[in-house]
N, CA, C and O atoms as a MOPAC input file, in Angstrom:
PM7 MOZYME 1SCF
protein

 N      0.94700 1    -1.05100 1     0.04000 1
 C      0.30100 1     0.31100 1     0.01300 1
 C      0.95100 1     1.44900 1     0.20800 1
 O      1.57000 1     1.75500 1     1.22800 1
 N      0.81000 1     2.13400 1    -0.83200 1
 C      1.25600 1     3.70800 1    -0.74300 1
 C      0.88400 1     4.11900 1     0.28000 1
 O     -0.12700 1     3.92100 1     0.95500 1
 N      2.22300 1     5.04100 1     0.44900 1
 C      1.61600 1     6.18300 1     1.68000 1
 C      0.52000 1     7.31800 1     1.46400 1
 O     -0.24100 1     7.73500 1     2.33700 1
 N      0.58000 1     7.74300 1     0.12800 1
 C     -0.70900 1     8.45900 1    -0.24000 1
 C     -1.84600 1     8.01300 1     0.08300 1
 O     -2.71900 1     8.76500 1     0.51700 1
 N     -2.06300 1     6.45000 1    -0.10600 1
 C     -2.98300 1     5.99600 1     0.17700 1
 C     -3.54800 1     5.68100 1     1.77100 1
 O     -4.69300 1     5.76000 1     2.21600 1
 N     -2.41500 1     5.33800 1     2.36200 1
 C     -2.67200 1     5.74700 1     3.67900 1
 C     -3.29400 1     6.43100 1     4.40500 1
 O     -4.16600 1     6.20400 1     5.24300 1
 N     -2.60600 1     7.65400 1     3.90300 1
 C     -2.69800 1     8.97300 1     4.38800 1
 C     -3.99300 1     9.34300 1     4.10500 1
 O     -4.37100 1    10.25500 1     4.84000 1
 N     -5.20700 1     8.78300 1     2.91900 1
 C     -6.17400 1     9.32400 1     2.44100 1
 C     -7.28000 1     9.01500 1     3.88400 1
 O     -8.28700 1     9.70800 1     4.02700 1
 N     -7.00700 1     8.16000 1     4.64700 1
 C     -7.94000 1     7.40400 1     5.63600 1
 C     -7.43000 1     8.75700 1     6.81300 1
 O     -6.25700 1     9.05500 1     7.03800 1
 N     -8.48500 1     9.33300 1     7.35500 1
 C     -8.31100 1     9.92900 1     8.50300 1
 C     -8.55300 1     9.46100 1     9.53000 1
 O     -8.18000 1    10.18500 1    10.45300 1
 N     -9.18400 1     8.23700 1     9.94100 1
 C     -9.30600 1     7.49200 1    10.98800 1
 C     -8.44500 1     6.71500 1    10.94600 1
 O     -8.79100 1     5.60800 1    11.35900 1
 N     -7.08300 1     6.81800 1    10.50900 1
 C     -5.92400 1     5.39000 1    10.56600 1
 C     -5.38000 1     5.74300 1    12.25300 1
 O     -5.42800 1     6.72100 1    12.99900 1
 N     -4.88400 1     4.40700 1    12.32200 1
 C     -4.07200 1     4.18800 1    13.49200 1
 C     -2.98200 1     3.65400 1    13.32200 1
 O     -3.10500 1     2.44000 1    13.16100 1
 N     -1.63800 1     4.12300 1    13.27200 1
 C     -0.39100 1     3.28200 1    12.88800 1
 C      0.22200 1     2.60300 1    14.46600 1
 O      0.31000 1     3.29900 1    15.47800 1
 N      0.48200 1     1.59300 1    14.43100 1
 C      1.44700 1     0.69200 1    15.14100 1
 C      2.64000 1     0.52200 1    14.66800 1
 O      2.66300 1    -0.34400 1    13.79300 1
 N      3.58900 1     0.97600 1    14.88400 1
 C      5.02400 1     0.42900 1    14.52100 1
 C      6.08200 1     0.55800 1    15.70100 1
 O      5.88500 1     0.84600 1    16.88100 1
 N      7.15600 1     0.28700 1    15.09200 1
 C      8.58400 1     0.22000 1    15.66700 1
 C      9.08900 1     1.41900 1    15.73900 1
 O      8.84200 1     2.14600 1    14.77700 1
 N      9.90200 1     1.97100 1    16.82900 1
 C     10.29900 1     2.98100 1    16.51900 1
 C     11.56200 1     3.42700 1    15.56700 1
 O     11.82800 1     4.59800 1    15.30000 1
 N     12.14700 1     2.50600 1    15.19500 1
 C     13.05300 1     2.05900 1    14.21300 1
 C     12.55100 1     2.13400 1    12.83800 1
 O     13.25800 1     2.38800 1    11.86300 1
 N     11.29500 1     1.90000 1    12.81200 1
 C     10.40900 1     1.83900 1    11.67000 1
 C     10.12200 1     3.36500 1    11.16700 1
 O     10.32900 1     3.87500 1    10.06500 1
 N      9.45300 1     4.03000 1    12.62200 1
 C      9.16000 1     5.11500 1    12.42800 1
 C     10.31000 1     6.04600 1    12.09300 1
 O     10.05600 1     6.92500 1    11.27000 1
 N     11.46200 1     5.99600 1    12.56900 1
 C     12.31200 1     6.94000 1    12.36000 1
 C     12.90900 1     6.79800 1    10.78700 1
 O     13.30100 1     7.82800 1    10.23900 1
 N     12.95800 1     5.82700 1    10.24100 1
 C     13.32400 1     5.05300 1     8.78300 1
 C     12.28600 1     6.07000 1     8.14400 1
 O     12.81500 1     7.04700 1     7.61500 1
 N     10.86500 1     6.00900 1     8.10000 1
 C     10.14900 1     6.82900 1     7.86900 1
 C     10.07700 1     7.94000 1     7.60000 1
 O      9.71200 1     8.34200 1     6.49500 1
 N     10.45300 1     8.76700 1     8.68500 1
 C     10.88600 1    10.22200 1     8.88900 1
 C     11.94700 1    10.80300 1     7.89300 1
 O     11.83300 1    11.81100 1     7.19500 1
 N     13.04100 1     9.90800 1     7.98800 1
 C     14.01400 1    10.19300 1     7.19000 1
 C     14.05700 1     9.97700 1     5.94200 1
 O     14.99100 1    10.38500 1     5.25000 1
 N     12.96700 1     9.24700 1     5.43100 1
 C     12.84300 1     8.72700 1     4.07500 1
 C     11.69200 1    10.35700 1     3.91700 1
 O     11.86500 1    10.92700 1     2.84000 1
 N     11.07600 1    10.75800 1     4.47300 1
 C     10.25100 1    11.82100 1     4.07600 1
 C     11.23300 1    12.91800 1     3.86100 1
 O     11.40300 1    13.45200 1     2.76400 1
 N     11.94000 1    13.26800 1     5.06000 1
 C     13.13500 1    14.44100 1     5.32500 1
 C     13.76700 1    14.73900 1     3.97400 1
 O     14.02200 1    15.85800 1     3.53000 1
 N     14.04200 1    13.21500 1     3.21700 1
 C     14.97800 1    13.09400 1     2.07300 1
 C     14.41500 1    13.74900 1     0.62300 1
 O     15.01200 1    14.38700 1    -0.24400 1
 N     12.69700 1    13.22300 1     0.75800 1
 C     12.38500 1    13.53400 1    -0.32600 1
 C     12.11500 1    14.99500 1    -0.38200 1
 O     12.26100 1    15.63900 1    -1.42100 1
 N     11.67600 1    15.57300 1     0.87000 1
 C     11.47400 1    16.76700 1     0.92400 1
 C     12.57300 1    17.77300 1     0.35200 1
 O     12.33100 1    18.72300 1    -0.39200 1
 N     13.73200 1    17.42000 1     0.79800 1
 C     15.04600 1    17.84500 1     0.74400 1
 C     15.55100 1    18.11400 1    -0.73700 1
 O     16.05400 1    19.14900 1    -1.17600 1
 N     15.29000 1    16.91800 1    -1.39900 1
 C     15.48700 1    16.73300 1    -2.55700 1
 C     14.85400 1    17.51900 1    -3.40800 1
 O     15.48000 1    17.98400 1    -4.36100 1
 N     13.53500 1    17.80200 1    -3.22300 1
 C     12.84300 1    18.70100 1    -4.35600 1
 C     13.27800 1    20.26000 1    -3.91100 1
 O     12.86300 1    21.13300 1    -4.67200 1
 N     14.08800 1    20.71000 1    -2.73200 1
 C     14.52900 1    21.89800 1    -2.71600 1
 C     15.80200 1    22.26700 1    -2.94600 1
 O     16.67000 1    21.45300 1    -2.63100 1
 N     16.21700 1    23.58100 1    -3.55000 1
 C     17.72700 1    23.73800 1    -3.83100 1
 C     18.59700 1    23.89700 1    -2.76600 1
 O     18.29400 1    24.69800 1    -1.88100 1
 N     19.44600 1    23.37600 1    -2.71400 1
 C     20.45100 1    23.76900 1    -1.33700 1
 C     20.75100 1    25.21500 1    -1.55000 1
 O     20.97000 1    25.86500 1    -2.57200 1
 N     20.69400 1    25.54100 1    -0.22800 1
 C     21.35000 1    26.96600 1    -0.00800 1
 C     23.00200 1    27.32900 1    -0.55800 1
 O     23.91900 1    26.85700 1     0.11500 1
 N     23.25700 1    27.96700 1    -1.48900 1
 C     24.69500 1    28.51500 1    -1.88500 1
 C     25.08100 1    29.55300 1    -1.32400 1
 O     24.26800 1    30.47500 1    -1.28200 1
 N     26.05900 1    29.70000 1    -0.87900 1
 C     26.57200 1    31.48000 1    -0.65600 1
 C     28.06200 1    31.22200 1    -0.94600 1
 O     28.80700 1    30.24600 1    -0.85800 1
 N     28.17300 1    32.43100 1    -1.30700 1
 C     29.92600 1    33.05300 1    -1.83400 1
 C     30.21200 1    33.76600 1    -0.29300 1
 O     29.47300 1    33.86300 1     0.68700 1
 N     31.70700 1    34.24700 1    -0.54400 1
 C     32.03400 1    35.03800 1     0.49100 1
 C     31.17100 1    36.56000 1     0.37600 1
 O     30.65200 1    37.14200 1     1.32800 1
 N     31.17600 1    36.85900 1    -0.56100 1
 C     30.76800 1    37.96500 1    -0.83700 1
 C     29.39700 1    37.96900 1    -0.58900 1
 O     28.96800 1    39.04800 1    -0.17800 1
 N     28.54200 1    37.01400 1    -0.73000 1
 C     27.00000 1    37.17100 1    -0.29800 1
 C     26.86700 1    36.12700 1     1.30900 1
 O     26.94200 1    34.90000 1     1.37400 1
 N     26.70500 1    36.87000 1     2.18200 1
 C     26.02700 1    36.15000 1     3.13500 1
 C     24.39600 1    35.83400 1     3.29400 1
 O     23.53700 1    36.71200 1     3.21000 1
 N     24.12000 1    34.39800 1     3.54400 1
 C     23.06200 1    33.96900 1     3.49800 1
 C     22.20200 1    34.36800 1     4.87400 1
 O     22.54400 1    34.27100 1     6.05300 1
 N     20.86600 1    34.88800 1     4.23800 1
 C     19.87200 1    35.34900 1     5.56800 1
 C     19.63500 1    34.35300 1     6.54600 1
 O     19.24500 1    33.25100 1     6.16200 1
 N     19.82300 1    34.58500 1     7.83200 1
 C     19.92800 1    33.70900 1     9.20100 1
 C     18.38900 1    33.34300 1     9.08400 1
 O     17.50300 1    33.89200 1     8.42800 1
 N     18.35900 1    32.51300 1     9.72000 1
 C     16.53100 1    32.12000 1    10.33800 1
 C     16.46900 1    32.57600 1    11.47400 1
 O     17.48600 1    32.84900 1    12.11300 1
 N     15.03800 1    32.77400 1    12.01700 1
 C     15.42700 1    32.99600 1    13.46200 1
 C     14.94000 1    31.78500 1    14.10900 1
 O     14.91100 1    30.74700 1    13.44700 1
 N     14.56600 1    31.79300 1    15.28700 1
 C     14.50100 1    30.73400 1    15.69200 1
 C     13.01800 1    29.89500 1    15.61600 1
 O     12.84200 1    28.76000 1    16.05800 1
 N     11.99300 1    30.75300 1    14.93800 1
 C     10.70900 1    30.30000 1    14.58400 1
 C     11.00800 1    29.79800 1    12.82500 1
 O     10.62900 1    28.70900 1    12.39300 1
 N     11.48100 1    30.45800 1    12.29000 1
 C     11.85200 1    29.93000 1    11.06800 1
 C     12.51100 1    28.59400 1    10.97200 1
 O     12.05500 1    27.71200 1    10.24400 1
 N     13.70500 1    28.42100 1    11.78700 1
 C     14.33700 1    27.14200 1    11.79600 1
 C     13.79000 1    25.81200 1    12.06600 1
 O     14.04000 1    24.67300 1    11.67200 1
 N     12.62600 1    26.56600 1    13.19900 1
 C     11.49900 1    25.23300 1    13.35900 1
 C     10.57500 1    24.83300 1    12.45700 1
 O     10.25800 1    23.64500 1    12.41800 1
 N      9.95100 1    25.84700 1    11.51800 1
 C      9.62300 1    25.32900 1    10.25000 1
 C      9.87500 1    24.99300 1     9.45300 1
 O      9.11200 1    24.42800 1     8.66900 1
 N     11.65900 1    25.28100 1     9.20000 1
 C     12.25800 1    24.71400 1     8.10500 1
 C     12.89100 1    23.22500 1     8.36300 1
 O     13.20900 1    22.49600 1     7.42400 1
 N     13.04700 1    22.83200 1     9.81600 1
 C     13.49800 1    22.00000 1    10.01500 1
 C     12.30400 1    20.62300 1    10.46600 1
 O     12.56500 1    19.45000 1    10.73300 1
 N     10.86200 1    21.38800 1    10.40800 1
 C      9.93200 1    20.40400 1    10.68800 1
 C     10.01300 1    19.73400 1    11.98700 1
 O      9.77400 1    18.52600 1    11.99700 1
 N     10.31400 1    20.32900 1    13.09600 1
 C     10.85500 1    19.95900 1    14.20200 1
 C     10.30800 1    20.72900 1    15.39100 1
 O     10.16400 1    21.92600 1    15.14300 1
 N      9.90000 1    20.28200 1    16.85400 1
 C      9.43000 1    20.87800 1    17.78100 1
 C     10.43800 1    21.90700 1    18.54500 1
 O     11.64200 1    21.65200 1    18.51700 1
 N      9.99200 1    23.00200 1    19.18900 1
 C     11.33900 1    23.86900 1    19.48800 1
 C     11.91400 1    23.04300 1    20.73200 1
 O     13.12400 1    23.21600 1    20.87700 1
 N     11.55300 1    22.52000 1    21.29800 1
 C     12.29000 1    21.34600 1    22.12500 1
 C     13.41100 1    20.43100 1    21.25000 1
 O     14.36900 1    20.02800 1    21.91100 1
 N     13.37600 1    20.12100 1    20.02300 1
 C     14.29100 1    19.16100 1    19.79200 1
 C     15.17300 1    20.57000 1    19.04700 1
 O     16.33300 1    20.29100 1    18.74700 1
 N     14.92200 1    21.39000 1    18.87000 1
 C     16.09700 1    22.36500 1    18.22900 1
 C     16.60800 1    22.84800 1    19.53800 1
 O     17.81000 1    23.10600 1    19.47300 1
 N     16.23000 1    22.99400 1    20.37100 1
 C     17.13600 1    23.23600 1    21.92600 1
 C     18.10700 1    22.30500 1    22.32100 1
 O     19.27800 1    22.53300 1    22.62100 1
 N     17.24800 1    20.75900 1    22.28000 1
 C     18.42800 1    20.24000 1    22.56800 1
 C     19.49000 1    20.06300 1    21.60500 1
 O     20.60600 1    19.96300 1    22.11600 1
 N     19.42100 1    19.98100 1    20.03000 1
 C     19.92100 1    19.77000 1    19.18300 1
 C     21.26000 1    20.57600 1    19.19500 1
 O     22.37100 1    20.18000 1    18.84000 1
 N     20.77900 1    22.19900 1    19.84500 1
 C     21.75400 1    23.20300 1    19.75800 1
 C     22.77800 1    22.81200 1    20.93200 1
 O     24.00500 1    22.85000 1    20.84500 1
 N     22.08700 1    22.46400 1    21.94700 1
 C     22.98600 1    22.04300 1    23.29800 1
 C     24.21400 1    20.89400 1    23.24000 1
 O     25.34100 1    20.87600 1    23.73600 1
 N     23.42900 1    19.89200 1    22.35600 1
 C     24.34800 1    18.60700 1    21.96000 1
 C     25.27000 1    19.20300 1    21.07700 1
 O     26.21200 1    18.44500 1    20.84500 1
 N     25.33300 1    20.20200 1    20.54600 1
 C     26.34300 1    20.85100 1    19.84400 1
 C     26.17400 1    20.14000 1    17.84900 1
 O     27.01900 1    20.17800 1    16.95500 1
 N     24.71100 1    19.56600 1    17.82800 1
 C     24.24000 1    18.89000 1    16.47700 1
 C     24.25300 1    20.20000 1    15.47700 1
 O     24.75600 1    20.09200 1    14.35900 1
 N     23.61800 1    21.57100 1    15.97200 1
 C     23.39400 1    22.46700 1    15.11700 1
 C     24.20100 1    23.72200 1    15.99300 1
 O     24.39000 1    23.75000 1    17.21000 1
 N     24.61600 1    24.75300 1    14.96200 1
 C     25.27100 1    25.95100 1    15.39900 1
 C     24.28300 1    27.11200 1    15.39600 1
 O     23.56100 1    27.37700 1    14.43500 1
 N     24.31200 1    27.91800 1    16.78000 1
 C     23.50700 1    28.89900 1    16.67400 1
 C     24.20200 1    30.29100 1    16.56700 1
 O     25.42200 1    30.33300 1    16.40500 1
 N     23.62500 1    31.18200 1    16.63300 1
 C     24.26300 1    32.69700 1    16.84900 1
 C     23.16500 1    33.81600 1    17.35900 1
 O     22.03000 1    34.19900 1    17.07300 1
 N     24.10700 1    34.06400 1    18.19200 1
 C     23.05500 1    35.24700 1    18.79600 1
 C     23.39400 1    36.80700 1    18.45700 1
 O     24.50400 1    37.30500 1    18.27100 1
 N     22.19600 1    37.38900 1    18.43400 1
 C     22.37200 1    38.61600 1    18.23900 1
 C     21.61800 1    39.66000 1    18.79500 1
 O     20.50200 1    39.81300 1    18.29800 1
 N     21.94100 1    40.40400 1    19.68700 1
 C     20.77700 1    41.33600 1    20.20200 1
 C     19.84100 1    40.54700 1    21.29600 1
 O     18.76600 1    41.05100 1    21.61900 1
 N     20.20300 1    39.49300 1    21.77100 1
 C     19.59400 1    38.74600 1    22.42200 1
 C     18.52900 1    37.74300 1    22.05100 1
 O     17.81700 1    37.06500 1    22.79200 1
 N     18.59400 1    37.81400 1    20.51500 1
 C     18.06700 1    36.51900 1    19.83200 1
 C     18.85800 1    35.29500 1    19.12500 1
 O     20.00800 1    35.34500 1    18.68900 1
 N     18.13400 1    34.37700 1    19.11400 1
 C     18.71200 1    33.53300 1    18.38700 1
 C     18.50300 1    32.71100 1    16.89300 1
 O     17.58900 1    31.94300 1    16.59200 1
 N     19.74100 1    33.17200 1    16.02000 1
 C     19.74900 1    32.65300 1    14.64000 1
 C     20.37900 1    31.52200 1    14.13400 1
 O     21.41700 1    31.07200 1    14.62000 1
 N     19.71900 1    30.97500 1    13.04300 1
 C     20.62500 1    29.82900 1    12.59500 1
 C     20.78800 1    29.92600 1    11.14500 1
 O     19.83700 1    30.32400 1    10.47200 1
 N     22.27500 1    29.49400 1    10.40700 1
 C     22.16200 1    29.25900 1     9.04700 1
 C     21.46900 1    28.23000 1     8.60700 1
 O     21.42300 1    27.24500 1     9.34300 1
 N     20.59100 1    28.18700 1     6.99300 1
 C     20.06400 1    27.52300 1     6.60000 1
 C     20.70600 1    26.68500 1     6.42500 1
 O     20.37200 1    25.62200 1     6.94700 1
 N     22.18300 1    26.74100 1     5.45100 1
 C     23.14900 1    25.63700 1     5.16800 1
 C     23.70300 1    24.79600 1     6.17100 1
 O     24.22600 1    23.72700 1     5.85700 1
 N     23.64000 1    25.16600 1     7.29800 1
 C     24.15200 1    24.61400 1     8.57800 1
 C     22.76300 1    23.47900 1     9.33200 1
 O     22.85500 1    22.47200 1    10.03300 1
 N     21.81200 1    24.07000 1     8.90000 1
 C     20.60900 1    23.13500 1     9.21600 1
 C     20.63200 1    22.20700 1     8.14500 1
 O     20.59100 1    20.99800 1     8.37200 1
 N     20.69000 1    22.64600 1     7.05300 1
 C     20.71400 1    21.36900 1     5.83300 1
 C     21.69600 1    20.29000 1     5.94700 1
 O     21.40600 1    19.12100 1     5.69400 1
 N     22.82900 1    20.66500 1     6.31900 1
 C     23.91000 1    19.78000 1     6.78500 1
 C     23.80600 1    19.07300 1     8.28700 1
 O     24.23600 1    17.92800 1     8.42900 1
 N     23.38400 1    19.59500 1     9.08900 1
 C     22.80000 1    18.84400 1    10.17700 1
 C     21.87800 1    17.44400 1    10.15400 1
 O     21.90800 1    16.38000 1    10.77200 1
 N     21.01000 1    18.05000 1     9.06200 1
 C     19.65400 1    16.91100 1     8.85200 1
 C     20.47100 1    15.91000 1     8.10700 1
 O     20.23200 1    14.71800 1     8.30100 1
 N     21.47900 1    16.29100 1     7.21500 1
 C     21.67300 1    14.97200 1     6.46200 1
 C     23.17500 1    14.56400 1     7.03300 1
 O     23.85900 1    13.98100 1     6.19100 1
 N     23.73600 1    14.75000 1     8.18300 1
 C     24.19100 1    14.12300 1     9.00000 1
 C     23.58500 1    13.36200 1     9.86800 1
 O     24.19500 1    12.35700 1    10.23300 1
 N     22.43200 1    13.59200 1    10.34600 1
 C     21.61500 1    12.94600 1    11.17200 1
 C     21.06500 1    11.74500 1    10.16500 1
 O     20.97600 1    10.59500 1    10.59400 1
 N     20.76900 1    12.02000 1     9.05000 1
 C     19.75300 1    11.19500 1     8.20500 1
 C     20.59500 1    10.07100 1     8.00000 1
 O     20.19100 1     9.10900 1     7.34600 1

C-alpha cells in the first residue's frame, strides 16, 4: 500500500517500531530536501539567517528538539541582540548528517 493511499484515511491508527518510524521520517525528510535547491553562499554574499521560529518551520521539528540539538552541538546557533539565529546551510548539513 502506498503512503498517499494510507494517508487518505483520516481515522487511520498506526502501530510501528520506533526504528521503522525513524526510517519513515528520514525518507520523508530526504524527499522534501531533494525537491528544494540547496542554499549556496559565496564570501561576498552572506545567507539570510533563520530566526528560531523559521528554523523550527524549516526543519519540521519542535522547539524542544531544536534547543536539544543546539545544546548537544548538532546545530550551530548565533546570538544577536538577545535573539538566536541559524544558518540555513548549517541546518541542511545537520539534517544530512543525522539522516
